[in-house]
Backbone as a chain_set.jsonl record, in Angstrom:
{"seq": "XXXXXXXXXXXXXXXXXXXXXXXXXXXXXXXXXXXXXXXXXXXXXXXXXXXXXXXXXXXXXXXXXXXXXXXXXXXXXXXXXXXXXXXXXXXXXXXXXXXXXXXXXXXXXXXXXXXXXXXXXXXXXXXXXXXXXXXXXXXXXXXXXXXXXXXXXXXXXXXXXXXXXXXXXXXXXXXXXXXXXXXXXXXXXXXXXXXXXXXXXXXXXXXXXXXXXXXXXX", "coords": {"N": [[35.885, 12.07, -49.657], [34.504, 14.235, -47.305], [33.503, 14.645, -44.014], [31.881, 16.342, -41.586], [30.748, 15.166, -38.838], [31.578, 13.315, -36.386], [33.437, 9.986, -35.927], [33.729, 8.65, -32.763], [35.649, 6.647, -32.595], [36.044, 4.223, -30.883], [38.169, 2.245, -30.032], [38.267, 0.147, -28.108], [35.87, -1.527, -28.72], [36.509, -3.364, -29.786], [36.92, -6.47, -28.919], [38.123, -9.757, -27.576], [38.016, -13.148, -29.086], [36.265, -14.599, -27.726], [34.416, -13.238, -26.813], [31.049, -12.858, -26.834], [28.453, -10.799, -26.856], [25.813, -11.904, -24.415], [23.037, -10.389, -24.548], [23.382, -9.527, -26.989], [23.041, -11.793, -28.151], [20.727, -12.919, -27.615], [18.594, -11.347, -28.136], [18.75, -10.432, -30.89], [19.624, -12.448, -32.41], [22.036, -12.455, -33.553], [25.788, -12.807, -33.753], [29.186, -12.317, -32.085], [32.402, -12.189, -33.651], [35.716, -12.316, -33.35], [39.338, -11.862, -34.653], [42.041, -12.358, -36.347], [42.683, -11.867, -40.139], [42.624, -13.946, -42.438], [42.118, -15.124, -45.012], [40.461, -14.062, -48.272], [38.118, -14.252, -50.292], [36.737, -12.297, -53.246], [35.418, -13.295, -55.167], [33.987, -15.478, -54.397], [33.008, -14.209, -52.256], [33.762, -14.783, -49.448], [35.242, -14.765, -46.219], [37.755, -15.72, -44.39], [38.451, -15.569, -40.828], [41.33, -16.121, -38.652], [40.909, -17.203, -35.351], [41.737, -17.792, -32.375], [43.015, -20.17, -32.537], [41.109, -21.334, -33.876], [39.87, -21.659, -37.195], [37.641, -19.572, -39.13], [35.231, -18.887, -40.971], [33.229, -16.933, -43.132], [30.096, -15.811, -45.079], [29.8, -13.175, -47.291], [27.766, -10.605, -48.493], [26.07, -7.804, -50.684], [24.205, -6.517, -48.733], [26.18, -6.636, -46.528], [27.961, -4.754, -44.028], [31.191, -2.901, -44.222], [33.323, -1.773, -42.954], [36.233, 0.213, -41.68], [38.766, 1.627, -39.423], [39.744, 3.147, -40.014], [38.254, 4.19, -42.215], [36.254, 4.459, -45.072], [36.676, 0.958, -46.767], [37.946, -0.647, -49.173], [37.293, -4.379, -49.93], [39.145, -5.841, -51.624], [41.706, -4.242, -50.799], [42.521, -5.151, -48.241], [44.967, -6.75, -46.183], [46.278, -9.958, -45.349], [46.455, -11.054, -42.074], [45.414, -8.741, -41.16], [43.322, -7.366, -38.05], [39.658, -7.994, -37.578], [36.43, -7.7, -36.815], [33.443, -9.322, -37.004], [30.314, -9.589, -37.488], [27.765, -11.487, -37.186], [25.019, -14.029, -38.344], [23.192, -16.817, -38.437], [22.83, -18.541, -41.351], [20.942, -20.049, -43.895], [21.145, -23.373, -44.385], [23.216, -23.478, -42.24], [25.177, -21.568, -42.423], [26.953, -19.146, -42.042], [26.608, -15.778, -42.149], [27.621, -12.631, -42.73], [26.865, -9.725, -41.318], [27.871, -7.297, -40.998], [31.286, -5.996, -41.097], [33.675, -5.377, -39.596], [37.288, -3.64, -39.797], [40.783, -2.985, -38.144], [43.407, -2.034, -38.024], [46.641, -3.552, -37.354], [48.631, -2.124, -35.525], [47.088, -0.433, -34.026], [45.217, -2.194, -32.886], [47.137, -3.345, -31.005], [48.134, -0.933, -29.713], [45.717, -0.388, -28.587], [45.255, -3.025, -26.56], [47.461, -2.425, -25.102], [46.71, -0.217, -23.383], [44.568, -1.213, -22.123], [43.531, -2.066, -18.868], [42.891, -3.665, -15.382], [41.727, -3.795, -12.2], [41.118, -6.581, -9.666], [38.592, -8.324, -7.941], [40.319, -9.717, -5.904], [42.525, -7.78, -5.536], [44.425, -8.25, -7.423], [46.417, -6.9, -10.508], [45.169, -6.766, -13.366], [45.711, -7.116, -17.327], [45.032, -6.107, -20.753], [43.632, -8.736, -22.632], [42.984, -10.188, -20.528], [41.243, -8.306, -19.432], [39.115, -7.704, -21.274], [38.214, -10.444, -21.451], [36.109, -10.462, -19.384], [34.185, -8.86, -20.049], [30.394, -8.49, -20.256], [28.814, -7.098, -21.382], [28.391, -4.618, -23.89], [27.772, -1.353, -25.171], [26.845, -0.031, -28.243], [28.963, 1.565, -30.316], [29.387, 5.31, -30.882], [28.374, 8.399, -32.709], [29.515, 10.902, -33.404], [28.981, 14.989, -33.524], [29.912, 17.998, -33.042], [30.541, 21.483, -32.019], [32.362, 22.474, -31.625], [35.259, 22.161, -33.952], [37.429, 19.469, -34.498], [40.823, 18.487, -34.035], [42.645, 16.08, -36.116], [44.243, 13.662, -34.605], [45.841, 10.722, -32.914], [46.247, 10.094, -30.253], [44.947, 9.058, -27.377], [42.312, 9.417, -24.943], [41.718, 8.572, -21.785], [40.356, 6.643, -19.494], [38.736, 6.147, -16.151], [36.865, 3.264, -14.528], [34.779, 3.073, -12.124], [33.94, -0.443, -10.663], [31.086, -2.231, -9.176], [30.063, -4.621, -7.484], [28.11, -6.094, -8.781], [28.694, -6.072, -10.99], [28.038, -3.552, -12.463], [29.051, -0.644, -13.946], [29.16, 2.301, -11.334], [30.467, 4.718, -11.307], [32.634, 6.932, -13.847], [35.925, 8.256, -14.428], [38.194, 11.22, -15.765], [40.984, 10.222, -16.314], [42.754, 11.133, -18.154], [42.622, 13.508, -20.271], [40.75, 13.551, -23.669], [40.893, 15.944, -24.896], [39.005, 17.706, -25.378], [36.18, 18.799, -23.832], [33.302, 18.093, -23.902], [33.819, 15.869, -25.791], [34.886, 14.404, -23.57], [32.852, 14.018, -21.722], [30.866, 12.765, -23.026], [32.206, 10.447, -23.901], [32.146, 9.595, -21.027], [29.535, 8.873, -20.404], [28.87, 6.719, -21.764], [30.605, 5.242, -21.373], [29.707, 4.377, -18.662], [27.575, 2.644, -19.236], [28.551, 0.054, -19.681], [28.716, -3.452, -18.773], [30.078, -5.966, -17.069], [31.522, -8.967, -15.427], [30.179, -10.078, -12.976], [30.882, -9.202, -9.452], [33.868, -9.685, -10.009], [35.614, -7.381, -10.784], [37.132, -4.526, -9.79], [37.786, -1.985, -10.748], [38.378, -0.693, -13.873], [40.283, 0.363, -16.207], [39.941, 2.146, -19.379], [40.679, 2.955, -22.673], [40.112, 5.712, -25.291], [39.396, 6.249, -28.351], [39.545, 8.725, -31.472], [38.292, 9.8, -34.211], [38.369, 11.974, -37.013], [35.61, 11.66, -39.585], [36.367, 10.037, -42.26], [36.027, 9.281, -45.575], [38.225, 6.807, -47.224], [40.441, 5.148, -49.276], [42.127, 2.22, -48.619]], "CA": [[35.02, 13.135, -49.346], [34.632, 14.295, -45.55], [32.083, 15.134, -43.389], [31.688, 17.025, -39.99], [30.182, 14.12, -37.807], [32.799, 12.431, -35.843], [33.35, 8.893, -35.031], [33.943, 8.279, -31.349], [36.458, 5.325, -33.06], [36.253, 3.277, -29.249], [38.507, 1.183, -30.479], [37.959, -1.031, -27.197], [35.009, -1.976, -28.841], [37.05, -4.931, -30.616], [37.2, -7.806, -28.047], [38.825, -10.834, -28.123], [36.873, -13.726, -30.067], [35.691, -15.532, -26.913], [33.252, -12.652, -26.147], [29.82, -12.991, -27.922], [27.282, -10.248, -25.872], [24.33, -12.745, -24.946], [22.056, -9.432, -24.916], [23.533, -9.759, -28.38], [22.748, -13.107, -29.201], [19.665, -13.498, -27.219], [17.627, -10.398, -28.721], [18.761, -10.647, -32.34], [20.308, -13.6, -32.967], [23.616, -12.142, -34.113], [26.715, -13.269, -32.931], [30.259, -11.23, -32.787], [33.88, -12.977, -33.731], [36.723, -11.322, -33.928], [40.425, -12.501, -34.977], [42.74, -12.223, -37.774], [42.182, -11.954, -41.505], [43.353, -15.33, -43.603], [41.82, -15.227, -46.429], [39.087, -13.14, -48.169], [37.733, -14.524, -51.838], [36.126, -11.395, -53.211], [34.356, -13.939, -56.1], [32.689, -16.31, -53.715], [32.364, -13.385, -51.435], [33.915, -15.391, -48.467], [36.388, -14.194, -45.658], [38.128, -16.592, -43.301], [40.011, -15.365, -39.955], [41.926, -16.705, -37.456], [40.691, -16.787, -33.824], [42.133, -18.579, -31.352], [43.556, -21.453, -33.017], [40.235, -21.677, -35.237], [39.446, -21.248, -38.559], [36.008, -19.367, -39.068], [34.398, -18.702, -42.298], [31.926, -16.547, -43.237], [29.702, -15.678, -46.686], [29.433, -11.733, -47.297], [27.089, -9.877, -49.765], [25.734, -6.399, -50.863], [23.967, -6.222, -47.449], [27.341, -6.394, -45.71], [28.51, -3.158, -43.623], [32.155, -3.156, -44.685], [34.281, -0.536, -42.747], [37.396, 0.372, -40.93], [38.998, 2.397, -38.326], [40.45, 4.309, -41.436], [36.872, 5.183, -42.973], [35.733, 3.353, -46.0], [37.752, 0.36, -47.39], [37.818, -2.359, -50.258], [37.657, -5.873, -49.77], [40.338, -6.234, -52.265], [43.313, -4.12, -50.41], [42.792, -6.119, -47.042], [45.917, -7.706, -46.543], [46.449, -11.025, -44.465], [47.054, -10.753, -40.814], [44.545, -7.798, -40.889], [42.327, -7.914, -37.444], [38.645, -8.12, -37.919], [35.341, -8.202, -36.21], [32.838, -9.753, -37.879], [29.095, -9.547, -36.385], [27.135, -13.069, -38.264], [23.565, -14.712, -38.433], [23.458, -18.254, -38.961], [21.931, -18.58, -42.851], [20.192, -21.396, -44.239], [22.322, -24.324, -44.277], [23.244, -23.143, -41.177], [26.203, -21.151, -42.942], [27.413, -17.845, -40.842], [26.31, -15.009, -43.288], [28.607, -11.54, -42.266], [26.021, -8.497, -41.436], [28.626, -6.342, -40.546], [33.094, -6.726, -41.078], [34.952, -4.177, -39.498], [38.546, -3.778, -39.979], [41.653, -2.455, -37.373], [44.978, -2.202, -38.32], [47.227, -4.059, -36.314], [49.249, -1.398, -35.117], [46.043, 0.009, -33.389], [44.62, -3.182, -31.831], [48.267, -3.318, -29.93], [48.201, 0.184, -28.496], [44.372, -0.214, -27.466], [45.781, -3.405, -25.561], [48.553, -1.842, -23.775], [45.948, 0.561, -22.53], [43.481, -1.593, -20.795], [43.778, -2.516, -17.24], [41.996, -3.864, -14.455], [42.112, -4.781, -10.617], [40.499, -7.775, -9.469], [38.055, -8.491, -6.23], [41.58, -9.841, -5.008], [43.392, -6.744, -5.534], [45.208, -8.151, -8.705], [46.438, -6.085, -11.914], [45.488, -7.62, -15.123], [45.434, -6.154, -18.518], [44.167, -6.698, -22.159], [42.248, -9.432, -23.032], [42.283, -10.797, -19.421], [40.02, -7.643, -18.848], [37.891, -8.133, -22.287], [37.571, -11.4, -20.731], [35.362, -9.817, -18.344], [32.644, -8.145, -20.255], [29.291, -9.347, -20.475], [27.781, -6.177, -22.183], [29.042, -3.036, -24.258], [26.706, -0.775, -26.111], [27.224, 0.103, -29.44], [30.019, 3.158, -30.611], [28.299, 6.643, -30.878], [28.785, 9.476, -33.66], [29.362, 12.605, -32.758], [29.063, 16.3, -34.469], [29.997, 19.041, -32.327], [30.368, 22.678, -32.378], [33.885, 22.962, -31.878], [36.083, 21.622, -34.967], [38.544, 18.475, -33.579], [41.644, 18.342, -34.585], [42.863, 14.866, -36.165], [44.964, 13.148, -33.728], [45.896, 9.499, -32.671], [46.293, 9.83, -28.849], [43.544, 8.309, -26.506], [41.303, 9.867, -23.889], [42.014, 7.203, -20.483], [38.876, 6.407, -18.31], [39.05, 5.217, -15.215], [35.929, 2.936, -14.18], [34.604, 2.019, -10.621], [33.129, -1.516, -11.097], [30.266, -2.576, -8.349], [30.317, -6.035, -7.05], [26.882, -6.918, -9.683], [29.27, -5.791, -12.254], [27.789, -2.184, -13.11], [29.684, 0.802, -13.707], [28.916, 3.318, -10.309], [31.383, 5.751, -11.819], [33.425, 7.358, -14.655], [36.361, 9.616, -14.188], [39.063, 11.371, -16.693], [42.327, 10.062, -16.307], [43.61, 11.511, -19.297], [41.296, 13.934, -21.361], [40.848, 13.648, -25.207], [41.366, 17.488, -24.887], [37.629, 18.266, -25.57], [35.214, 18.381, -22.833], [32.548, 17.699, -24.77], [33.813, 14.482, -25.561], [35.239, 13.753, -22.341], [31.933, 13.515, -21.71], [30.214, 11.629, -24.326], [32.373, 8.836, -23.468], [31.891, 9.202, -19.275], [27.992, 8.185, -20.382], [29.283, 5.773, -22.712], [31.275, 3.859, -20.812], [28.853, 3.501, -17.712], [26.599, 1.749, -19.472], [29.661, -1.253, -19.792], [29.035, -4.227, -18.155], [31.773, -6.763, -16.237], [30.806, -9.958, -14.634], [29.941, -9.952, -11.289], [32.282, -10.024, -8.564], [35.376, -9.694, -10.694], [36.399, -6.222, -10.839], [36.614, -3.556, -8.781], [38.192, -1.037, -11.743], [38.984, -0.607, -15.033], [41.153, 1.487, -17.134], [39.809, 2.01, -21.073], [40.805, 4.024, -23.611], [38.786, 5.905, -26.047], [40.042, 6.775, -29.47], [38.893, 9.357, -31.635], [39.087, 10.525, -35.514], [37.303, 12.641, -38.058], [34.931, 10.98, -40.39], [36.883, 10.445, -43.428], [35.762, 7.882, -46.474], [38.843, 6.807, -48.24], [40.795, 3.708, -49.369], [43.866, 1.921, -47.724]], "C": [[34.921, 13.032, -47.643], [33.614, 15.037, -45.167], [32.333, 15.561, -41.989], [31.549, 16.133, -39.124], [31.706, 13.424, -37.634], [32.351, 11.423, -35.258], [34.366, 8.723, -33.739], [35.022, 6.756, -31.595], [37.166, 4.537, -31.509], [36.582, 2.108, -30.202], [38.328, -0.238, -29.542], [36.674, -1.525, -27.491], [35.866, -3.419, -29.491], [37.822, -5.656, -29.382], [37.609, -8.88, -28.247], [37.462, -11.949, -28.596], [35.621, -14.587, -28.928], [34.384, -14.927, -26.488], [32.337, -12.493, -27.213], [28.473, -12.343, -26.934], [26.08, -11.071, -25.813], [23.313, -11.444, -24.663], [22.049, -9.696, -26.048], [23.047, -10.462, -29.278], [20.916, -13.575, -29.006], [18.277, -12.195, -27.983], [17.704, -10.24, -29.916], [19.092, -11.54, -33.213], [21.569, -13.409, -33.502], [24.526, -12.756, -33.169], [28.06, -12.259, -33.392], [31.324, -11.983, -32.722], [34.751, -12.342, -33.636], [38.123, -12.411, -33.925], [41.012, -11.404, -36.078], [42.568, -12.66, -39.113], [42.914, -13.345, -42.092], [43.598, -15.135, -44.597], [40.626, -14.107, -46.924], [38.957, -13.469, -50.018], [36.903, -13.576, -52.337], [34.673, -12.254, -54.577], [33.546, -14.878, -55.224], [32.174, -15.47, -52.46], [32.415, -14.142, -50.074], [35.033, -14.759, -47.277], [36.871, -15.126, -44.387], [39.182, -15.649, -42.215], [39.966, -16.507, -39.136], [41.892, -16.731, -36.61], [40.783, -17.931, -33.23], [42.355, -19.956, -31.786], [42.17, -21.863, -33.913], [40.076, -20.877, -36.243], [38.503, -20.719, -38.731], [35.838, -18.444, -40.451], [33.045, -18.013, -42.607], [31.384, -16.008, -44.402], [29.87, -13.834, -46.188], [28.724, -11.561, -48.352], [27.099, -8.144, -49.926], [25.31, -5.895, -49.678], [25.069, -5.945, -46.416], [27.719, -5.043, -45.299], [30.043, -3.762, -43.828], [33.015, -1.868, -44.008], [35.581, -0.741, -41.96], [37.628, 1.49, -40.342], [39.651, 3.432, -39.325], [39.657, 4.988, -42.032], [36.768, 3.804, -43.866], [36.664, 2.191, -46.247], [36.892, -0.697, -48.371], [37.845, -3.559, -49.673], [39.312, -6.558, -50.434], [41.847, -5.76, -51.668], [42.88, -4.443, -48.857], [43.625, -6.886, -46.608], [45.793, -8.965, -45.371], [47.034, -10.604, -42.922], [45.985, -8.872, -40.109], [43.499, -7.893, -39.21], [41.081, -7.316, -37.835], [37.665, -8.54, -36.79], [34.178, -8.113, -37.314], [31.263, -10.404, -37.149], [28.448, -10.438, -37.723], [25.887, -13.106, -38.009], [23.763, -15.739, -38.899], [22.194, -18.032, -40.104], [21.342, -20.075, -42.901], [21.62, -22.284, -44.538], [23.132, -24.665, -43.44], [25.143, -22.774, -41.542], [26.366, -19.657, -42.478], [27.51, -16.661, -42.225], [26.797, -13.254, -41.882], [27.32, -10.45, -42.496], [26.985, -7.348, -41.313], [30.585, -6.681, -40.675], [33.626, -5.284, -40.771], [36.372, -4.13, -38.965], [39.511, -3.13, -38.81], [42.878, -2.993, -37.619], [45.732, -2.748, -37.082], [47.852, -3.367, -35.374], [47.847, -0.81, -33.845], [45.802, -0.634, -32.324], [45.732, -3.24, -30.594], [48.154, -2.681, -29.184], [47.05, -0.099, -27.59], [45.066, -1.579, -26.442], [46.484, -3.148, -24.414], [47.594, -1.153, -22.641], [45.053, 0.395, -21.763], [43.671, -2.529, -19.988], [42.636, -2.565, -16.523], [42.578, -4.25, -13.01], [41.149, -5.381, -9.957], [39.505, -7.358, -8.183], [39.257, -8.754, -5.417], [43.0, -8.938, -5.242], [44.933, -6.892, -6.499], [44.895, -7.407, -9.845], [46.33, -7.11, -13.052], [45.514, -6.594, -16.108], [45.271, -6.908, -19.54], [43.449, -7.487, -22.072], [42.139, -10.038, -21.652], [41.237, -9.954, -18.767], [38.98, -7.958, -19.904], [37.367, -9.178, -21.81], [36.006, -11.854, -20.352], [33.761, -9.436, -18.549], [32.155, -8.641, -20.416], [28.225, -8.075, -21.633], [28.476, -5.03, -22.462], [28.339, -2.817, -25.231], [27.331, -0.291, -27.213], [28.234, 1.519, -29.485], [28.775, 4.05, -31.113], [28.859, 7.279, -32.337], [28.45, 10.595, -33.147], [29.584, 13.759, -33.378], [29.192, 17.659, -33.529], [30.02, 20.158, -32.807], [31.657, 22.974, -32.647], [34.64, 21.829, -33.119], [36.946, 20.612, -34.362], [39.568, 18.252, -34.946], [42.022, 16.302, -34.946], [43.983, 14.743, -35.699], [44.709, 11.541, -33.617], [45.617, 9.077, -31.109], [44.957, 9.796, -28.497], [42.983, 8.996, -25.259], [41.758, 8.534, -23.196], [40.901, 7.459, -19.875], [39.446, 5.461, -17.312], [37.398, 4.314, -14.656], [35.832, 2.107, -13.091], [33.604, 1.023, -11.048], [32.051, -1.686, -9.752], [30.098, -4.265, -8.602], [29.228, -6.884, -8.352], [27.602, -6.479, -11.363], [28.792, -4.149, -12.997], [28.887, -1.413, -12.696], [29.229, 1.859, -12.756], [29.502, 4.391, -11.1], [32.425, 5.906, -12.641], [34.357, 8.449, -14.392], [37.362, 9.808, -15.502], [40.494, 11.064, -15.901], [43.426, 10.56, -17.127], [42.29, 11.968, -20.338], [41.547, 13.644, -22.962], [41.011, 15.04, -25.511], [40.029, 18.141, -25.09], [36.369, 17.996, -24.62], [33.978, 17.724, -22.902], [32.144, 16.153, -25.241], [34.066, 13.588, -24.575], [33.799, 13.266, -21.792], [30.697, 12.338, -22.08], [30.545, 10.099, -23.627], [32.002, 8.51, -21.553], [30.544, 8.448, -19.47], [28.376, 7.246, -21.177], [29.368, 4.602, -22.021], [30.578, 3.56, -19.148], [28.045, 2.965, -17.899], [27.19, 0.191, -19.7], [28.838, -2.104, -18.56], [29.589, -5.651, -17.646], [30.789, -8.183, -15.423], [31.092, -9.738, -13.252], [30.853, -10.651, -10.429], [33.631, -10.691, -9.33], [36.049, -8.786, -10.685], [36.199, -5.422, -10.381], [37.007, -1.878, -9.753], [38.684, -1.37, -12.848], [39.472, 0.514, -15.884], [40.566, 0.642, -18.66], [39.915, 3.268, -21.62], [40.119, 4.336, -24.112], [39.439, 6.973, -27.0], [39.593, 7.636, -30.328], [38.984, 9.862, -32.959], [37.659, 11.006, -36.031], [36.567, 11.691, -38.856], [35.223, 10.895, -41.921], [36.81, 8.982, -44.608], [37.329, 8.151, -47.77], [39.556, 5.456, -48.429], [41.942, 3.634, -49.024], [44.364, 0.717, -48.087]], "O": [[35.179, 12.062, -46.931], [32.975, 15.876, -45.802], [33.136, 14.903, -41.328], [32.468, 16.233, -38.312], [32.594, 13.14, -38.438], [31.427, 11.383, -34.446], [35.593, 8.682, -33.818], [35.058, 5.898, -30.713], [38.343, 4.37, -31.188], [35.863, 1.351, -30.854], [38.262, -1.378, -30.003], [36.144, -2.05, -26.512], [35.304, -4.511, -29.41], [38.976, -5.466, -28.999], [37.476, -9.173, -29.435], [36.266, -11.677, -28.495], [34.507, -15.019, -29.224], [33.454, -15.559, -25.989], [32.663, -12.082, -28.327], [27.655, -13.078, -26.38], [25.315, -11.125, -26.776], [22.272, -12.072, -24.477], [20.997, -10.113, -26.531], [22.719, -10.279, -30.45], [20.154, -14.193, -29.75], [17.119, -12.546, -28.209], [16.643, -9.821, -30.378], [18.944, -11.53, -34.435], [22.156, -14.403, -33.929], [24.213, -13.157, -32.048], [28.163, -11.636, -34.448], [31.393, -12.617, -31.67], [34.399, -11.233, -34.039], [38.088, -13.511, -33.375], [40.69, -10.282, -36.47], [42.297, -13.849, -39.286], [44.132, -13.358, -41.913], [44.666, -14.977, -45.188], [39.994, -13.421, -46.12], [39.686, -12.912, -50.839], [35.808, -13.862, -51.853], [33.508, -11.906, -54.769], [32.341, -14.962, -55.462], [31.221, -15.815, -51.761], [31.354, -14.244, -49.457], [35.855, -14.076, -47.887], [36.151, -15.116, -43.389], [40.272, -15.163, -42.518], [39.155, -17.409, -38.925], [42.944, -16.247, -36.194], [40.094, -18.928, -33.451], [41.727, -20.853, -31.223], [42.31, -22.818, -34.677], [40.121, -19.647, -36.238], [37.726, -21.61, -38.39], [36.423, -17.389, -40.697], [31.949, -18.511, -42.346], [32.316, -15.552, -45.065], [30.013, -13.397, -45.046], [28.946, -12.327, -49.29], [27.928, -7.39, -49.416], [25.854, -4.848, -49.326], [24.894, -5.107, -45.532], [27.808, -4.176, -46.168], [30.209, -4.967, -43.642], [33.312, -0.963, -44.788], [35.921, -1.879, -41.638], [36.877, 2.438, -40.567], [39.966, 4.574, -38.988], [39.897, 6.126, -42.436], [37.035, 2.633, -43.594], [37.773, 2.51, -45.818], [35.793, -1.25, -48.34], [38.625, -3.661, -48.726], [40.165, -7.321, -49.981], [42.882, -6.406, -51.831], [43.084, -3.402, -48.233], [43.177, -8.03, -46.53], [45.048, -8.692, -44.43], [48.01, -9.867, -42.776], [45.999, -8.245, -39.05], [42.721, -8.835, -39.365], [41.141, -6.223, -38.397], [37.898, -9.448, -35.993], [33.985, -7.25, -38.171], [31.162, -11.426, -36.47], [28.591, -10.159, -38.913], [25.47, -12.142, -37.366], [24.535, -15.799, -39.856], [21.068, -17.571, -39.918], [21.358, -20.961, -42.047], [22.758, -21.906, -44.818], [23.778, -25.712, -43.481], [26.098, -23.423, -41.117], [25.371, -19.027, -42.836], [28.36, -16.734, -43.112], [26.417, -12.997, -40.74], [26.817, -10.3, -43.609], [26.499, -6.287, -41.704], [30.988, -7.757, -40.234], [33.901, -4.359, -41.535], [36.635, -4.527, -37.83], [38.712, -2.403, -38.22], [43.283, -4.144, -37.455], [45.437, -2.402, -35.937], [47.756, -3.842, -34.242], [48.111, -1.018, -32.66], [45.951, -0.236, -31.169], [45.374, -3.197, -29.417], [48.04, -3.054, -28.016], [47.088, -0.113, -26.36], [45.475, -1.123, -25.374], [46.304, -3.449, -23.234], [47.619, -1.378, -21.431], [44.606, 1.188, -20.934], [43.945, -3.691, -20.29], [41.622, -1.895, -16.721], [43.622, -4.856, -12.771], [40.209, -4.665, -9.61], [39.612, -6.303, -7.558], [39.374, -8.174, -4.337], [44.168, -9.315, -5.149], [45.972, -6.232, -6.479], [43.765, -7.173, -10.272], [47.115, -7.955, -13.483], [45.373, -5.399, -15.852], [45.313, -8.137, -19.491], [42.421, -7.245, -21.439], [41.017, -10.518, -21.491], [40.483, -10.369, -17.886], [37.941, -8.478, -19.498], [36.15, -9.175, -21.631], [35.207, -12.745, -20.639], [32.735, -9.541, -17.877], [32.608, -9.701, -20.849], [27.258, -8.288, -22.365], [29.103, -4.416, -21.598], [28.122, -3.641, -26.12], [28.543, -0.116, -27.087], [28.125, 2.402, -28.633], [27.67, 3.726, -31.548], [29.701, 6.669, -32.996], [27.448, 11.086, -32.627], [30.646, 13.678, -33.994], [28.15, 18.313, -33.482], [29.619, 20.266, -33.966], [32.074, 23.579, -33.634], [34.415, 20.627, -32.977], [37.338, 21.109, -33.307], [39.375, 18.008, -36.137], [41.696, 15.421, -34.15], [44.883, 15.479, -36.104], [43.683, 11.029, -34.064], [44.989, 8.083, -30.744], [44.016, 10.326, -29.088], [43.856, 8.883, -24.399], [42.114, 7.552, -23.848], [40.515, 8.622, -19.76], [40.203, 4.496, -17.409], [36.636, 5.216, -14.306], [36.349, 1.008, -12.888], [32.589, 1.354, -11.662], [32.476, -0.814, -8.994], [30.035, -4.896, -9.657], [29.479, -8.013, -8.774], [27.107, -6.579, -12.486], [29.315, -3.77, -14.044], [29.499, -1.398, -11.628], [28.69, 2.704, -13.47], [28.62, 5.056, -11.644], [33.35, 5.126, -12.414], [33.878, 9.554, -14.136], [37.472, 8.864, -16.285], [40.908, 11.741, -14.96], [44.636, 10.472, -16.919], [41.422, 11.308, -20.91], [42.714, 13.535, -23.337], [41.345, 15.231, -26.68], [40.063, 19.358, -24.909], [35.672, 16.989, -24.749], [33.617, 16.889, -22.073], [31.105, 15.493, -25.212], [33.712, 12.41, -24.521], [33.688, 12.091, -21.442], [30.012, 11.482, -21.522], [29.879, 9.18, -23.151], [31.695, 7.437, -21.034], [30.357, 7.445, -18.782], [27.328, 6.614, -21.047], [28.741, 3.545, -21.96], [30.955, 2.574, -18.514], [27.416, 2.556, -16.923], [26.421, -0.755, -19.873], [28.398, -1.528, -17.566], [29.111, -6.524, -18.37], [29.629, -8.177, -15.012], [32.074, -9.303, -12.652], [31.37, -11.768, -10.407], [34.172, -11.793, -9.231], [37.253, -9.02, -10.581], [35.002, -5.149, -10.3], [36.514, -0.808, -9.393], [39.443, -2.338, -12.909], [38.805, 1.526, -16.099], [40.602, -0.532, -19.028], [39.444, 4.339, -21.239], [39.061, 3.727, -23.952], [39.867, 8.091, -26.714], [38.41, 7.477, -30.027], [39.984, 10.578, -33.022], [36.495, 10.717, -35.754], [37.1, 10.588, -38.735], [34.543, 11.5, -42.749], [37.422, 7.925, -44.455], [37.532, 9.0, -48.637], [39.199, 4.581, -47.641], [42.767, 4.548, -49.017], [45.445, 0.336, -47.639]]}, "num_chains": 1, "name": "protein.A"}
């Protein structure tokens, strides 16, 4: 089933396991972890991910939101090695309960990392996870439904963020358009809400992917 709403499939939301939003933890008690699927047990409703040499175990239930960048996903179709972001809270008995699980195909994750770069206060160029480790706040992804039908495609828009000494984003410019001015403007407004570690970066390049919201199995 296909819907007209479009997801700004912002794959840059998949950051490394070391990143946990301080605001997210303080305000909601939720923690976010990232890694690769090692095991899924649909009987015990357990998912195990490998993250930075750590084996993390989470329980999920009927309230857990499960999705992927390709649309709806069935847990029994997810293969080992698939990248996953798990939002969890601590439940009774100090057990990690997943409130949301989002899967990202490995090829997409690799493509995204290759497009992320930044320049430090010391004028050094860094890339990939070296940049994402310096993120201290990222707003939630957005849905968008515009008047102009969007073609399904995989190419990303690229945006350059100017970062102030306090870590806030002072300006966002388009380096490579998505092909749709309305989406470019939405992405610019969204990226201006990002926050980075103070006195760490002067500019950051981030990609933005979008796709039609389609529910299907994979």
